[in-house]
C-alpha positions in Angstrom: 58.9 92.2 111.1 55.7 90.8 112.0 55.6 87.1 111.0 52.0 85.7 111.3 52.5 83.0 113.9 50.3 79.8 113.3 48.1 78.4 115.8 49.7 74.9 116.7 46.6 73.1 117.5 44.2 74.4 114.8 43.8 73.3 111.3 43.0 76.9 110.2 44.3 80.6 110.8 41.8 83.1 112.2 41.9 86.3 113.7 39.7 89.3 114.5 38.7 93.2 113.3 39.0 96.5 115.4 39.0 100.0 115.0 42.3 101.7 115.4 40.4 104.5 117.7 39.3 102.0 120.2 42.3 100.9 122.1 40.6 98.9 124.6 39.6 96.0 122.5 42.8 95.9 120.6 44.5 95.3 124.1 42.0 92.4 124.8 42.5 91.0 121.4 46.3 91.1 122.0 45.9 88.9 124.9 44.1 86.4 122.9 47.0 86.4 120.2 49.4 86.1 123.1 47.8 82.9 124.1 47.4 81.6 120.6 43.6 81.9 120.4 44.1 84.2 117.4 46.6 84.5 114.9 46.3 88.2 113.8 44.5 91.5 114.8 42.8 93.1 111.3 43.2 97.0 112.4 40.7 99.0 110.7 42.5 102.6 110.5 40.3 105.5 111.4 42.1 108.7 109.9 42.9 111.4 112.5 45.0 114.4 113.7 48.5 113.6 113.4 49.3 113.6 116.9 46.3 111.3 118.0 47.2 109.1 114.9 50.9 108.8 116.2 49.8 108.2 119.7 47.6 105.2 118.9 50.0 103.8 116.4 52.9 103.7 118.8 50.6 101.9 121.4 49.8 99.3 118.4 53.4 98.9 117.0 55.0 98.5 120.6 52.3 95.7 121.2 54.4 93.0 119.0 51.0 91.6 117.8 50.6 90.4 114.4 48.6 93.1 112.5 46.8 93.4 109.1 45.8 96.8 108.2 42.4 97.4 106.8 42.7 100.9 104.6 39.8 103.3 105.6 36.8 102.9 103.4 33.8 105.3 102.4 32.6 105.2 105.8 35.7 107.2 106.9 35.5 109.3 103.7 38.2 107.3 101.6 36.7 106.2 98.5 39.2 105.6 95.8 36.7 105.0 92.8 34.9 108.4 93.5 36.6 110.4 96.4 33.7 113.1 96.3 30.8 110.4 96.8 32.0 109.7 100.4 32.4 113.2 101.3 29.2 115.1 100.9 29.6 118.8 100.6 33.2 118.8 99.9 34.8 119.5 96.6 36.9 117.2 94.8 40.3 118.7 95.6 39.2 118.5 99.3 38.0 114.9 98.7 41.3 113.9 97.2 43.6 115.6 99.9 41.6 114.0 102.6 42.2 110.6 100.5 45.9 111.2 100.3 46.3 112.1 103.9 44.5 108.9 105.1 46.2 106.6 102.7 49.6 107.9 104.1 48.6 107.2 107.6 47.6 103.7 106.3 50.8 103.0 104.8 52.9 104.4 107.9 50.7 101.9 109.9 51.6 98.9 107.8 55.2 100.1 107.8 55.2 100.3 111.5 53.5 97.2 112.2 55.2 95.0 109.7 51.5 94.3 108.3 51.9 91.8 105.1 48.6 93.2 103.8 46.8 96.6 103.3 43.0 95.4 102.4 41.6 98.1 100.3 37.9 98.6 99.2 37.2 99.6 95.6 34.4 101.9 96.9 31.1 103.2 95.7 30.2 105.7 93.0 27.9 108.6 92.4 29.6 110.3 89.7 29.4 108.8 86.1 28.8 105.2 85.1 30.3 101.7 86.6 32.8 101.9 83.9 34.0 105.4 84.8 34.4 104.2 88.4 36.4 101.2 87.3 38.7 103.5 85.3 39.3 105.8 88.4 40.1 102.9 90.8 42.5 101.6 88.2 44.2 105.0 88.2 43.9 105.1 92.0 45.9 101.8 91.7 48.4 103.0 89.2 49.1 105.8 91.3 49.3 103.9 94.6 51.8 101.0 93.6 52.1 99.1 96.8 52.6 95.3 97.0 50.7 95.0 100.2 47.2 96.0 98.6 44.7 93.4 98.4 41.4 94.4 96.9 38.1 93.2 98.7 35.1 92.5 96.9 32.0 94.3 98.2 28.1 93.8 98.4 26.2 95.2 95.1 24.3 97.7 97.0 24.2 99.3 100.6 21.7 102.2 101.7 21.1 103.1 98.3 24.7 103.3 97.3 26.1 101.2 94.2 29.5 99.5 94.4 32.1 98.0 92.6 34.4 95.1 92.8 31.5 92.9 93.6 32.5 89.8 91.7 35.8 87.9 91.0 35.5 88.8 87.4 35.3 92.6 88.3 38.0 92.6 90.7 40.2 91.0 88.3 39.6 93.6 85.9 40.2 96.1 88.4 43.4 94.7 89.8 44.9 92.8 87.0 48.9 94.1 86.8 47.9 96.4 89.8 47.8 94.3 92.9 49.2 90.8 94.0 46.2 89.6 95.5 42.7 89.8 96.9 40.5 89.5 100.0 37.5 87.7 99.9 34.5 88.7 102.1 32.2 86.1 102.0 29.1 87.9 103.4 29.6 90.6 100.6 29.9 87.8 98.2 26.3 86.4 99.4 24.9 89.8 99.6 26.0 90.6 95.8 24.7 87.3 94.6 21.2 87.8 96.3 21.1 91.4 95.0 21.6 90.4 91.3 19.8 86.9 91.5 23.0 85.0 91.1 24.1 81.9 92.7 26.4 82.0 95.6 28.1 79.0 95.1 28.8 79.7 91.3 30.1 83.2 92.7 32.2 81.6 95.2 34.0 78.9 92.7 34.9 82.1 90.6 37.5 83.2 93.3 39.4 80.0 92.5 40.9 81.9 89.6 42.0 84.7 91.9 45.1 84.7 94.2 43.0 84.9 97.5 45.3 86.0 100.1 43.0 86.9 103.0 39.6 86.5 103.5 36.7 88.1 105.9 33.8 86.1 107.4 30.4 87.4 109.1 26.8 86.2 108.7 23.8 87.6 106.8 20.2 87.0 106.9 18.9 84.4 104.4 18.3 85.9 101.2 19.3 89.5 102.2 21.3 91.9 100.1 22.2 94.1 103.0 25.4 93.4 104.7 25.0 93.5 108.5 28.0 91.6 109.7 26.0 89.3 112.0 27.1 86.4 114.3 28.1 83.2 112.5 25.3 81.3 114.3 22.5 84.1 114.2 19.2 82.5 113.9 18.2 84.2 110.6 21.6 83.6 108.9 21.9 82.4 105.6 25.4 81.9 104.5 26.3 78.6 103.2 29.0 77.4 105.5 29.7 74.0 103.9 30.8 75.9 100.8 32.6 78.4 103.0 34.5 75.9 105.0 35.3 73.9 102.0 36.8 76.8 100.3 38.9 77.5 103.5 40.1 73.9 103.9 41.5 74.3 100.5 43.6 77.2 101.8 44.8 76.2 105.3 47.5 79.0 105.3 45.3 81.8 104.4 44.0 83.9 107.1 40.6 84.9 107.8 39.5 87.8 109.8 35.9 87.9 111.8 34.2 91.1 111.5 31.6 92.3 113.5 30.1 95.9 114.3 30.3 95.3 117.8 33.8 96.2 118.8 33.5 93.9 121.7 36.2 91.4 122.5 33.7 89.2 124.1 31.7 89.0 121.1 34.8 87.8 119.4 35.6 85.4 122.3 32.2 83.5 121.7 32.5 83.8 118.0 35.8 82.2 118.0 34.0 79.4 119.7 31.4 78.9 117.0 33.7 79.1 114.2 35.8 76.3 115.4 32.7 74.2 116.0 31.5 74.9 112.4 34.9 74.2 110.8 35.2 70.9 112.6 31.6 70.0 111.8 32.3 70.4 108.1 35.8 68.8 108.2 34.5 65.9 109.7 34.0 62.5 108.3 30.4 62.4 106.9 30.0 66.1 106.9 27.6 67.6 104.4 29.3 68.7 101.1 28.5 71.7 99.3 25.6 71.0 97.0 26.4 71.1 93.1 26.1 74.3 91.1 22.5 75.0 90.2 21.6 74.8 86.6 21.2 78.5 85.1 17.5 78.1 84.3 17.0 77.7 88.2 18.6 81.0 89.1 16.0 83.7 89.7 17.2 87.1 88.8 16.2 89.8 91.1 17.9 92.7 89.3 20.3 93.1 86.4 23.7 93.8 87.7 
C-alpha cells in the first residue's frame, strides 16, 4: 500500500508533478517527500515500449514514495472523448488500440505504486458535437470502471482545440454514477471562466457540490484563457488566491499538486515556499476574504460556451 503521509507541521497537504519519462526530477522530489516537505509525487504517465515502461515503473515502485498517477492525456495521444483527435493521421482503430495500451500501463502503474487516484482528462473533440463528445467519454468510463479515476476539469480552449468537462455541472453530467470523485484544477477553471465570460468565483463555488478529492495548482496571466502553468508568484498572474486558499482551508485533507511545465526540482523547491507564504497569508487573522459573487449583470461574456 501507499498511504499518503501527512506533513506534521503544515495545515495543508501538498505535492509536485513530474513526467514518468524523466527519472532525475522524480529522484529529487523523492528526497523532498522523505524529508516531509511534500506529501506525494504526481506522476504523469508517458506511454512507451513495454520494456522501457517496466524499467521506469520498477524504479518508481521501489522508491516507496507516495504516488498519485495522472493518466496520459491528449498531449500523449490519449483522448477518451474522441480518440482520433489526438492522433492525427491514424485511423480510429489505431487510436483506440493506442488508448487501450496506454490505459493498461496507467492501471499497472497505479497498482504497483498503490496510488489511490488516477487523474483523467475528459479530452478535446474534433468529431461531431459537444454532446457527442460527452456521450463518448461516458461510454469510455462505462468500459473503464475503476474506482480510482478522478475526472479533471479542463480549460475551454487551447491552441484552437475545444475541451469538455470545463465546469462542475458538465463534469457531474459526465461522471455521475461512473466516478467517485473529481480533480479540481484551479488554473483550468480560471481560463474556462475567462473564455466564456463567467465569474471565476461563481464557477469555483459550484465545485462545492462535487466530491473534490484532489487539486492542481499553478497560475495564469490575468484575464487569459490560455493555460500556461505559470509560477504562483508570476508578476502577470491573475488567479484569485484568496478564493483558492479559502477552498483548500475547508478541505485540509485534500491534497494539492503543484504543476509546472519545467520538470525542474529547483522550481518546485521555490514554489513550495511561495505556496506556504500565500496559504498562511490568507489564513492569518485579518486576511482579505474572497469578494462576494458579482451580480449577473456585471459579468461580461466574451463568447458563448
